[in-house]
C-alpha positions in Angstrom: -13.4 18.3 -16.1 -17.1 18.1 -17.1 -19.9 18.1 -14.6 -23.4 16.8 -15.0 -24.9 19.9 -13.5 -23.9 23.5 -12.4 -24.9 22.6 -8.8 -22.4 19.6 -8.8 -19.7 21.8 -10.2 -20.2 24.4 -7.5 -20.3 21.8 -4.7 -17.1 20.3 -6.0 -15.3 23.6 -6.3 -16.5 24.6 -2.7 -15.2 21.3 -1.3 -11.9 21.6 -3.0 -11.4 25.1 -1.6 -12.0 23.9 2.0 -8.8 23.1 3.9 -10.7 20.8 6.2 -12.1 18.8 3.3 -8.6 18.6 1.8 -7.2 17.3 5.1 -10.0 14.7 5.4 -9.5 13.5 1.8 -5.7 13.2 2.2 -6.0 11.4 5.6 -8.5 9.0 4.2 -6.4 8.3 1.1 -3.3 7.7 3.2 -5.2 5.3 5.5 -6.4 3.5 2.3 -2.9 3.1 1.1 -1.9 6.3 -0.7 1.7 7.4 -0.4 2.5 9.7 2.6 4.0 12.3 0.2 0.4 13.5 -0.4 0.3 14.6 3.3 3.6 16.4 2.7 2.1 18.2 -0.3 -0.9 19.2 1.8 1.4 20.5 4.5 3.6 22.6 2.2 0.6 23.8 0.2 1.6 22.3 -3.2 -1.4 19.9 -3.4 -3.5 21.0 -6.4 -7.3 20.7 -6.8 -6.7 18.0 -9.4 -4.6 16.1 -6.8 -7.3 16.3 -4.2 -10.0 15.3 -6.7 -7.9 12.4 -7.9 -7.2 11.1 -4.4 -10.9 11.4 -3.5 -12.0 9.4 -6.6 -9.3 6.8 -6.5 -9.3 6.0 -2.8 -13.1 6.3 -2.4 -13.4 3.6 -5.1 -10.7 1.5 -3.5 -12.4 1.7 -0.1 -15.9 0.9 -1.4 -14.9 -2.2 -3.4 
């Protein structure tokens, strides 16, 4: 993934590493219509950074339409 600045890259990496941010993103995505299996992946620690980023982007866009 390419970032427009080193600061944005660092901020994104920090957010992805935060368990609280992961929980917020998954909960918001589920509320917006994502499949509940994402919550299962979060619970069994198989949710990847790419998964979290994808959920954040897809469901943020869906909610803000």
